[in-house]
N, C-alpha and C positions, 0 to 999 in steps of 0.2 A: 803347520805354518808357524807356530810360536818358535820352534827351533830355528827356522830360517830367519825370522826377525831377530832372534838373539845373535845369531852369527853375523848378520848384517850390521847389527848394532855395535859389534866389535871392530868393524872396519873403519878406517879413517874416512872422513867425509868426502874427499874427492873420489875415493873408490866406491863408496855407497852411491854417489851421484851417478857414476858410470854404470853401475849395476842396475840401478833403477832405469836409467836412460836406455840401456840396451838389453833390458829384461827379455824381450821377445827373441832377440838374437841368441842370448845365452840359453834360453829354453830350447830354441831350434837346435843349438849345438848339442845339448843334452840328449834330445831325441835322436839327433844324428849319431851320437856315440852309442846309444842303445841299439839303434838299427845297424850300425857298424858291426857290433858284436853278433847280432842275429844274422846278418848277411854272411859274415865270415864263418860263423858256426855252421850254418846250413851249407855254404860252399864247400868247406873242407870235409864235412860229413859226406856230401855227395861225390866230390872228386876223389876221395880216398876209398870210396866203396862202389856204388852203382855206376858212376859216370867217370871212371878213371881216364878213359880215352876221349871224353867230351867235356873238357874243362870249361870252355866258353858256355856250353849249355848248362852246366852245373852252376856257373856264375849267374846266368840269366835267371834260373830258378831261385837262387838265393836272393838276388836282388828283388825279385817279385815278392817273395815272402817278407822281405824287409820293408818294401813299399806299402804293403797292406798294413803292417804294424805302424809305419810312419803316418799313414792317414789318420788312424785312430789317435795316436799321440799328438800329432800336429793339431788336429781339430779340437781336441778336448783339453790340451795343455798349452802347447806353444802359441797357437793363435786363438785361444779360447775367447778372447774379446773381439776378434775380427770376424767378419762375415760379409753380408750384403747380397748373398745369393741363397736360392732355395737349396736345401741339402742335396738333392739329386744332382742339380747343376754344379754345385760345389764339388761333389764327389767325382763327377765326370771330368771336370777341369783338373782336379787333383791328379787323377790317374792319367790324363793326357800329358800333363806337365811331367809327371813321374815317368811315363813312357819315354818321353824325350830325354829325361834324366838317366834312364836305363841305357839308352843309346850312347849318351855322353860318358857314362860309367864304363860301358863295355868297350868303347873304341880304343883306349890305350892298350887293354889286354889283347884285343883282337890284332891290333898292329904289332904288338910284341910277339905274339904267337905266329901269326900268319904272314907278316911282312918281314920282320927281322928274324924269324925262326928261333926265337928264344924259348926254351922249354925247361926252365929251372924254377924252383919254388920261389927263389928271391925275385926273379923277373916277374913271375905271376903275382906275387904279393905287392911289389912296388907299382906295377902297372894296373892291376885289378883292384887293389885295396887302398892304395894311397893316391896315386895320380887320378885314377878314374873317380874315386870317391870325392876327392877335393874338387874336381871340375864339376861333377854333378851336384855337390852340395851348394857351391856358389850359384849355379844356375837355378837350382830349386828354391833357394831362399828368395832370390829376386823374383822369380815367377810366382811363388806362392803369395807374396805380398801384392804383386802387381795384378794377377789374374784370378787366383783362387779365393783368397781372403782379402779383397780389395779395400774394404771399409773398416777403418779403425773404430773401435768402440761400438760396433754393430750389435754385439751381444753384451749384456750386462756382465761385468766382472763379478766373480764371487766375492771378492773383497779387495779394494785397492791396497797395494803394498806401500805402507808408509813406515819408515823406520823411526822409532823414537828412542833417543838415548835413555838408558836406564838412569833413574834418579838414585843417587847414593846418599845415604844419611851421613851427615857430618857429626862426628862425636863431640 
């Protein structure tokens, strides 16, 4: 944490204010970026090997692996101070919301492949990894805060983030 505090201390005050204000959203975005890499790594590994003819199935498996990773990272880092539910209830809601998110994520790829009959790597990437991911991410951030982790400050924070400018000695 000291490195993060030092970096934040270098930012101008308006930017520090925005980072502090939107800390949860930034953490959610970092988790999303991490699960994006997991999702695409698994997807391409499957679609280029075992599931060459079943691209949508490969994507569904990849998204499922990413969702499991996302639960752990979201609960323990992105929304670490939020809660309000028993852990099993929270997990069930997380996976329900994520299931809907998987559907939202797969829909553009499905439409591209099976409605527009597009079978190119570019179309797969744009619809499966960009459009689908963006739509699912927006939906999931809203739903996580609304249903899964509804109460802010329900769990004690490890330590609140307060950036203090370094004091410099004047010669």
